[in-house]
N, C-alpha and C positions, 0 to 999 in steps of 0.2 A: 530226270523224271520226279515228279513229286511222290512222297511216301503215300501209299494208298490208304485212304481214309475207310472206316467200317463201311460206309455205303458204297465206295469203289469197290472195296473187296467183295460185297454182295453181288453188285451188277458184273464183276469179272468172273465170279462162281457162276453166275446165272448164264453169262455168255458161254462159259466153257462147257456147261452141261448141253447147251443146245447146238454147239458148233460141230459140223460134220467133219470128219478126217480128210484133211488135205484141202479145205476150202475156208476161206475167210468169210466169217458169218457177217450178215448184214446187221447183226444186232450188238457187234463189237462196239463197246462203249466209248465214247470220246471222253478226254481227260475231264474230270469234273473241275469246273471253274473254281479258282481260288478267290479271294477277296479282290474286289476289281481295284487294279492299281489307280486307274483313272479317278474313281470315288476317293480313295486314301488321298490322293494329291489334291483333289477338290477340297477335302475336310483340312488339309494342312494349310491350303491357300486361304481358305476363309476363316481360319483360326489365327488372326494376326495378333491378338492378344496373348502372347507366351507368358510363361511365368516370370520373365525377365523385363516385360513391359512395365511402364509407370502404372497402368491402371492395376496390374497384379500387385504392385507396391500398396495402392489404394485399399485393395481388398485386404491384404495381411494387417494394414495399419487400422482400418476402421471396421473390419467385418470379422476377422479370422477368430477373434476371442470368443465369439458367440456362436458363430456357424461353423468353425473348424477350418482346417487347411484345404479340405476336399469338397466343403459345403455339406457334409452330412450331419452337422449339429455337434454339439457337445453337452456333456452332462449337466455343466454349470450355466450353459446359456440357452441357445434355443436348439431344444433336442431333436427337431425334425430336419430331415434334408429339404433343399429347394424343391419346389414341386414343378414339374415340366408343363403343366396346364396353364402357367402364366404366360401371358405374351409380352413382348419387349416394353410395351407401353405400360401394362400393368405392374410389370416389376419395377419399371422405373418409378411410378408412382409411389408404390410402397417404399421404396428406398428413400425417395425425398421426405415422405411423411413419418417414417419410423426409423431409419437406421442414419448413423448409429443411434442406440436407444437413449445413450446420455445426452446427445444433442443432435437431433435430425438436421439441423440447419448446416452441419459441417459437410453435408454431401448432396448437393443440389444441381440442378441445371445439366449443362453438358458431361460433368463429371459423373453425376448419377446415371446418364444415359450410357455412358461407355462402362460402368460398372455392371449394369443391368446386362448388357451385351456380353461382357466378360463372364458374369455367372452362368449365362444361358449356355454359352458356348464351351467353356472351359470346365464347368463344375456340373451342370445338369446333364449335359450329353455324355460327360464321363462317367456318371453315375447309372447310365441307361446300358442294358445288356449289350455286348459286342454282337455286331451282326454276325449271323450264321452265314455258312458257305452259301452261294447264290443258288447251287443245284437244288433241285426239290422235284418231286414226283407228282404225278396226276392225284388229286384227291379222288374220294370215292365218286363224288358227283361227277367231277371232270371225266373219270375213266368211264363210267356208263355212257355219258353223253358222246364222247369221244368214239367209242366202240359203236355205238347206234349211227353216229354219222358217217364212219367210214363204210359201214355196210350199206348205209342208206345212200351213199354216194352213187351206187350202181343199180338201185331200184329204177323201174321204167320211167316213172314220171320225172324223177330227179334227173335221170340220164338225158331224157329229152330237153329238159330246161339247160342242162349245161351244153347241150350241143346246139340248141336253136334259139336261145335267148340270152338276154344279158345277165340272167341269174338274179332277177330281181327278187326280194324277199316275199315270201308269201306265208300264209297262216299256216303254223306248224312247221316252218322250215321245209316241208318237203310235200305240201297238198298240192295236187294237180288240180285241173279243171278250170275252165274259162268263165263259167256263169255260177259262181257260188253265192248262195242265198241261205238265209237261217233255216234251221230245222233240217228233216231228212226227205229226200226224194222218195215219194210212195207210189209203187206201181201197182195197179188194182186189176187183178185177173179174174175173168170168168173160168171156172174149172168145168170139166166135163170127165167125171168118172176118175180115174188114176192120173188123168193129165189135169194137174193143178193149175198150170200157167196155159190153159188153152187158147184164151184170147185176151189181149190187153184191153181193157174197157176205159181205163182212165189213168191219169197220172197227176200229181200235183206235190207241193211240198207241204209237209205236215209239221207243225211247230211244238207238238206236245205228243208224248208217246202214250197216251191214255185214250181208250176208245171203248165203248159200250153201244154196240150196233143193235143189242137185243135181238128181236127176230126179224130184223129189217135188213135190207142189203146196205152196205156201206155207201153205195153211189148207184144213181138211177140206172146205169148201164149195165148193172150186174144183177144176178138172180139171188134170191136171200138164201136159198138152200145150200149152195156150194160155191165158194169163191176163195180166193188167194190173194195176200198183199205182200209186198216184198218193200221194207224201208231200207234205205242205204244212204251212206254217205261218210261224213266225218265226225269224229267225236274227239272234242279238245280236252286235254287235261291241263289243269292249271298248276298242279302240284305234284311232286314226286311223292308216292306212297301206294298203299294198298287202296284200291276201289272195290266196292261190293256192288253187285248187280242182283236185281230181283225181278222175276218174270211171272206175273200173274195172268191166267187164263183158264177157261174150261175146254179149250179147243187144242188144236196143234201149233207149235211154235218152236222156233230155234233161234239162238242169239249168236252171232259170230262177231269176234272182235280180233282187230289187229291180225288181219290175213292178207295174202297176197291175192287182190281182187282177178278175177278171171273174165274172160271176154263175154262168155254167155253163161249165166246162172239162172235161167228161167225154169228149168226143169224141177226146181223144188224135190230134189231127190229124197226118197225114204231112208236111204242107208247112211244119210249124214257125212257121206264122204265126197269132200269138196278138195280135189287136188292135194289129197292127204292130210288135210287140216280138219281138226275137229271142232265141233260147236262149242262155245263156251258155256251155254246152257241149251240142253236138248230135252225139250218137252214136247217132241213130235207127236206122240201118241196120245190122242186125247180120249177122255173118258166121259166127257160131259159133264164131270164135277169141277167145280172151280179148285185151283192147285196154284201152289206157289213154288219156284225153283229159285235158288240163289247159287252165286259163284263169286270168287274173288280173284283179283288179278293185280299184278304189281305194274305200274304205268310210270313214266317219266315225265315230268312237268313241261309245260311249255311246247307240246306237240300235239299233232292231230293223228287219230289212229282211224283206219277203217272200220267201220261198223255196218252190219247188216242184220235186220231183223226179219225173219220169215213166217208168216201166220197163215193158216187156212181153216176154213170151215167146211164141214162134210156132213150135212144132214143133222147136225145138233139142233136143238131148240134155239139156243141162243149163241151170241157171239160177242166176245169182249177180250181185250189184252191191254195190260199195263205193264211198261217197262220204268222201273225206278232204279235209281243208283245212289249210292253214299260215297261221296268223296272223303279223302282224308280229313278229318276234323269236321265232318259234316254230318248230316241226319239223312234219312231216306227221303228222297224226293223224286218226282216224275221227271224223267229225262225230258228237256226241253230245248227251244232253240237258242237259249244262251251258251250252250256247249255243243251244239251239233250245226252242221252246214251240209250241204248237198255236194261239196267238193268230193274228190276221190283220192285221198292221200295214199301213199305207200305203206307197207307194213313197216314197222319200227321194231329193230331187234332191242330187247329189253334184257340186260345181262341179269341172270338170277344168282350169280356168284355171291356169297357171302362173303362181305370184306369187314376187317376190324375197323373200328371207329378212327377217323382222322384226329391227329393232335389238336387239342383246343387250349392248351395250357397258357396261351397268349391271349385267349377272348376270342379267337376266329379259326376255322378249320384251315389247315394247311398241311401239305404233304411233306414232311421233314424226315420221315423213317421209313426204311425198307426192311421191315421186320420179316422173320420167316413166316409168321401168319400172312402178313400182305402179300409176299411173294408166291405162297401157295394159293392165295386168292386169285391173284392175276392170272396164275397157269389154269386155274378152274375156269376163269372167265375167258381166256384164250381157247380152251377146248371147248367150251360152249358156243362161242362164236364162230369156231371152224365148223362146227356141226350145222350151224344156222347157214353158214356159206356154201357148204356141200349140198344140203337139202335143197337150196334154192340156186345152184350153180347155174342150170340152164337158163334162168331167169336173168341173174345178175351178170352173167358173163355173156349173154346173147348166143347161147349154143344150140338152140333149137332147131336151126336149119343147116347146121354143119355136121360134117363127117369127117372121119379119118384125119389127116394130116392137118387139114383146115381147123378142126375141132382142137387139135393139140396146139397149134399155133395160136388161136384165139386164147385158149387157156394160160399159156404162158405170158400173152399180153397182159391178161386179166390179173394175174398175180403181180406182176411189174407195176400195174396201175394201183392196184389194192395196196402194195408197200409205199408206192409214192403218196396216196392219200393219207396212209397212216402215219408216215414219217413227216408229213408236212414240208416236203422238199423234193427236189430232183434227186434220183437215186444216182449212186456212184457206180463207175463201170463194174467194180467186182460184185456190187449187189445185184446189178442187171443181169450179170453172168450167173450169179448161184441160184437165183430163185427159180429159172426154168428147169435147172438141175434136179431141184427138189421135186418137181412135179413129173419129170420123166417125159418119155416120147410115147409110152404104151397107152393107147387109148382106153384100154380096160382098166387101167390104174389111175386115171386122171384125178378121181376124186380123193383117193389117199394121198396122192401128191399135194393137191390143193390144201389138204387138211394139215399136213406138214409145213407147208409154206405160211398158211395163215397163223398157225401157233408161232411159228419163229417171229413172224413180224409183231404179232401183238405181244411177244415177250420181249423184244427189243428194247434197249434203253432209248433208242430213237423215237418210240412210240410212247413210252411210259415216263420220259422225263422232258417235259415241254420246252427246255431253253438249255440245249447243249452246246453253246457257243464257246470254242476252245478260247483259251486265254490270248490275249492280244490281238484278237480277230473282230473287226466290226461285224455286227449282225447282218446277215443276208437279208434280202427282201422276204425270203420265205420265212426267215426267223420272225421278222417285223410283223407277217401276217399271221403267224402262229400266236405271238404274244397278244396281239390285237384280238384275235377270236377268243381267246381263253380270257382275257379280261371283260369281254362283253358277252359271251355265250357260255363260258366254261367248256369249250368243244373246239373242235378243228375249224379251219378256215373252209368257207363255201367256195364253190367254183368261181363265182366272179371275184372274190378276193384273191384267190390263188392266180387267177388271170391277170389281175391287176399287178400282183408281185412279179409276175413272168414279164410284163410288159415296162417293167421299170418305173411303175408310178406308184410306189410307196418310198419316195425317196426324201420327201419333205413332211413337215409337221402337218402343213395344210392338206397335201395328198392324204395322209394317214387319217387326220380327223374327218376329212369327208367320208371316208370308208366307214368309219366309226358311226357318223351320223346316219349313214344308210343302214348299217347293222342294228341299230337300235329299234327299227321297224320289224324286226323279226320276233315272234313269240318268245323264243329262248332268252331274249333279252329282258322281256317282261318277267320271265319265271325268275331268272337271276335277280331282278330287282325286287320282287316279292321276297325272295329268300334274304336279302339284307334286311328288309323291315322285320321279318320274323326274327332275325338275329338281333338288331338294334332294339327292338321293342320287347325282347325276350318273350316272345310269344309261345315258345315250346317249353318254357319252364314252369309254368302256372297251372295251378288247378282252381278251376273257377266254380267248383260245387258250393252250394250254399245251403244254409239252415233251411229246409223244407217248410218249417212252419213260419219262420220270419218272412221268407221269400217264397210262397207256394208257386208264383208263376215263372220263376226263374228257373226253367227247366233245361233239359237238353237241347231242344230245338230252338231256344232263346240264345243259348251260348253259341250254337252254330250260326244263327242268324248274325249275331253280333260280330263274329268273325268275319263273316261275308261282309258285313256293312263296313267294317274297319278296311278289308282289302279293297272294296268299291271306293272308299273315300281316297286311300293311297292312289288307287290307278287314276282316279280323277284328277288329283294334284300333279301327280309326276308326269303323267301322260298328257297333260295339257300342253299348250304352246308355250306358256309361262314356266312350268315345271318349277313352280315357287315353292322353295323350303319355308318361307315366311308363311305361306297358307296352310302348310302342315300344322303350323304351331298355332295360328290366329284365326282358322276358318270359324265361322258362327253356325255351321249347319252339320247335321248328321244325315247319313244315308239310311234311311228307315223304310221297312216294309210295314204292312198294317200290323202284324204282331208286335213289333217293337215300338212302333208309333202309340199304341195303346199302353205300353209300359212307360215309355219315355217322353212322349209328347201327346198326352190325352187331349189337349185343347189346340194342338197346332195341325195344319193342314197341309199334307205334301204338295209339292208342286207338281201334281200329277193330274191335272185338268184332263178330262175325256179326249184322247188323242184318236185321229183319223187313222184308217188303216194304212194310208201311205205313210204318215208320220212315224207309226209303230213299226213299218218295215223299214224305214230309213234308219231309225235308232238301233233297231236290232242289227241292221247290217253293219252299221259302224261300232257295235257293241256299246252303245252310250248308256245303257242301263242293263240291269240284270234282273229278269222278273219284275217282281212289284217294287223294288227298291227305288226310292226316289229321294232328292234332298228336301230335308225340312230345316227350315230357317229358325233360329233361337235368338233371343235377346243376346247381345255380345257378352254380357256379363256372366251368362250362364253356359256358354260353351265356347271353348278355344281349342280347336283341332285336335290332335292326337292326346294333348294332354287331359282332355276330359271327354275322351271317347269312353262310352260305358265298358267295352271290353277290357281296355287298360285299367280303369277305375276299379273293375271287379277282380281283374287279376291281383292287382296289388292292393288286396283286401284281405281281412279274415272271412270266415265262412259266415259269421254272425254280427261283424261290425267292420268298420272302417280301419285302416292301418296308416295312419300319418307317417310312419316311420318306413314302411316299405314304399309307399308313395314317394316320400321325401327323398330315400336313396335313389330310386329311379330318377327322378328330376335332376338331382345333383350329378350324378354320374353321367346319364345319357342325353339329358337335355341341356343343362346348364354347363356340363363339362368340366366338373372338378373332381379331383381324387380324393379319394377318402381311404384312410388307414383301418386296417382290420380293428374291430373292437377290442378294447382292453379286457373285457371280460363278456361272457355270453350270458345275458339276464333274459330269462322267458318272460313273455307278456302273459301274465294270468288274470285274465278279466274278473273272476269272481273273488279275487284277493283285495280289489278296490271297493271303496264305498260305493253302494248303488246310484247315489245322487250325482256321481261325477261324470262329465262329459268325456269323451274320448280324448279330446285336447288336453283335459287336466290330468287324466291318466298317464299319457305320454310325458307331460311335462314333469310330473311327480317320478316317473320311472328313470328319466333321463337327468335328473338334477344333479347327479353327482359329477364333480369337476372334471374327472377321467372321462366321462361320457360327453360332457358338454364341448369338449374340443372338436368333436365331429357333429354332435347334435345340434349346437349353434348354428350349423349350415343345413343340416336335414330337416330338423323341426320346423323352421319357419317356411321353407318349400312345402312340406307336406301338409301344414296346417291350412295353406292356401285352398286345399282340395277338400276340405271338411264339410262344404256344402253338398257334397256328393256322397250318398249312402254306400253301402258295400256292393250294391248292383249297378251303381253309376247314375241313380236317379237324384235330381235335385231336391234338397231339402234345406228347411231355413231352420230346423231346430234339431237338437240332439239331446236325447234323454229329457225331453219337454222343457228344454232350455235353449235359447237363441244361440246359434252357431257363431262362433268368432273365427274368422278366417284371416285375421290380421296379424302381421308380425312385422319385425325389424329384420331385414337380412343384410349381412355384411358381406360384400363382394371379395373375390380375391385380390382386388386392388385396395381394399380396406374402405371404400365407399359404403354408406349406409343406405338402403333402399326401404321404402314403406310398401309392404305387399299387403294385398287385400283380396286378391283373387287369382285364379290360374291364368287370366289374362295378363296380369301384371309379371307373372313368371315368364310367360310367352313373349311379351315385349322386351323384357330383360334379355333374354336368349337371343332374340332377333338382332339386338344392338351389341351382344357380347363376342369379342373376339374369342373368348375361351370356348364357348357354344359352338362357334363355327368351326374351330379347330377340332373340337371334339366330334362334331358330325362329320367332317371331312375325314379324319383319322378313321373312325369306324367304317366309313365307306370305302376308303382306300384298302383297308385291310381285308374287307370282303371281296372287293373286286380282284386285287392282285394276290391274295393270300400271302401276303408279306408285310411287315412293318415298312412305313415310310422311310425311317430311319436307315434301312437296308440300302437305300438308293443314294441318297445325298443328305447331308444336314440343312435343315431350314426347309424342307420341302413341303411340310404341312403348313408353314406360314405363306409359302408362295401360292399354294393351291388355295388356301384360304383367303388370301388378298383378291386372287382371280375369281374366286366363288362370290364375293361381294361385288366386285367390280362388274360382274355378269349377272346382277340382279338376282343372285342366289338360284340360278337356274340349275336344277339338279341334272338334268341330260347334259348340258354343256360341262358341268363338272365331270360327269362319267367319260365323256368322249375326250376331255383333256387329260384325265388320268390315263386311260386307255393309249392315247396317242404318246404321251409322255413316256410311259412305261414300254411301248413297243419300240421307240426310237431313243432310249435312254442312252445309247453310245453314239448317237449321231452328232449331237451338239455338247458344247461344254456347258456344265451347270451354270444356269444364270445367276446373278446377284439376287439376294432376298429383297423383294419389292420393299418390305416393311422397314428395311435398314439401309437403303441406298441413301 
């Protein structure tokens, strides 16, 4: 038996704390997998060039003097190690043109190619950090999603789909209803004294929650003195975070959010008691004076939540109501059809347990430590989830019509099913026997028993650690399904994927990829994709505040609109049929509303000709546009995809001027895909110390002229200067400090070639053709999807995926399904040869 690691000791201690005397706990952890022997064998097999081979002798004779025996550089030669961002072709070109320094002609042709392969495999891979153990825990996002979906699996409409349908994806991953349209369904009632819902006079779908009825009746079939309206449906949340709601009225109103819908809610009760659930905002007692009430709630992105707004007028002079919301990173806006529908989703459990931040030391979130703080958080989360299950037990376990031992038997089956869903596999025999014993046979104590069972299940390593495949065992179909769902949704498999695994239809790459393509249609996939772009584009790390005197119109509302504009542009590109990475970089349009068009395209007209009602409904139903945002075309030289989106241009700029350095670093690392060393010295940019007549380009050139700086700034500055036609808020400009802007530069590629750059489009065109840029994008994407480095799976994986990415016309959706399928089936097939080196 292997020596327990700290992580294994933590899980063993945790299991021991929860284990009942004399019983084998279902949370008993499997032995943590060690380094995969097959991966080690594959690495050894592909590393044919050992130190004793002829190519190793060539390296010692022609390269070691300058680059060192291990490729890390020498004080008297080339001081830097070989860079992993160079492809085989690029490194071969560098060797042919520059090595050895005294006579490059000594190493050319096939010898140069063999040497490049040797350097990449024996030296660069050796300098990379060793792969960590394969075991990893759920990240915070994965934990919240998984707990929500485990409980949501037993909600009424989800249960009905699981039993009667093929489990096809619906909006929100749990929204029911057969006739979903944008907006909320409004039921308009005639009141009669205390009976506010005396008679249904009208119903319709309302697209915007802002009404000023004045002294008139809202519809002809009602009287103006007293009436009531109930709006209900689904609210879709795009992002995880805090949402604020504001209700304004002079009458009586209540807002309910994320509740369990009940069959009959027409009574409009004055005590606000709805099956034990409280209103989020309660302004039921009207005074005739206009007032506002606000509330905040934390929601998970990529999901739909039940929403209900109740309103009544009783003898007041006027009637009006407005419901606004403020999403994360947004501003106050009236809730409208872009985020509502008439479907009736189930309640979503949203864990409120505070978790420590996930590790991001490698540049992406991953679950690599089980600290005491994390274990405490999982305990709090399990207790909260258990309370949720117990409070809703009759609904979730279908106990309402059962009594006595039938109720006990159904509860026993419920906890078994709950564990099966949480563990993402069939239960072992001992687990099936233990769970009912926790619940017991006493009808009076079933709830406390269910609480114990739920806490035990959600504290189990079988739930908290997504991939517990023992050493030497091939992954089961349920393991494949679990890997696939976490790669695409950061959550557990749905009912259809579980059935597919049980039916033995997750055995081949084609079968797995077919399921992956289906799962991309779920909004949870869209939420995860947006999370990738927030990470890749560094959207959470920048302050966009600007000098109010220099940019008086660049306020909080513009910043929120710009972020929404960027998200809509990304959605438009990624979720199009082509899903083309090249359009991300080279598109010549922006998604603008009237406010942004006035700032960025005052002379352009959006493609928003007057649409008839049917076209508006069609686009709204398909979510083809949001509010008034429409594509606005620009001359190709003035806009080039995300490189010139005003949000990013503003983010990578100072509060009062541009910043070619910040913009250049972003382009270098994230777009072009080249590594940069830490600066040898930190030099602050002090604008007031430069002569006033200098342009920003001249200031940066002066600041970075030192030879130590230019080792990196010879790469950074030419890229950053191409964006100098855009000011600090991303508007086009022809002059800087009353002098013409000069965006031209010479840029030296990693392969040593020299490019003439004159615009952002030149950078975009270079990235589209650059293997380094492709590998950088694929690497960032892989790390976000899988929460691991590609090198932990097998050498050359990024090259393999990048080559396929190019072959598939840079289709981002296909790249995602290929990554997900590859990771899910990683132990099914032997590692293929690298296409770029066949």
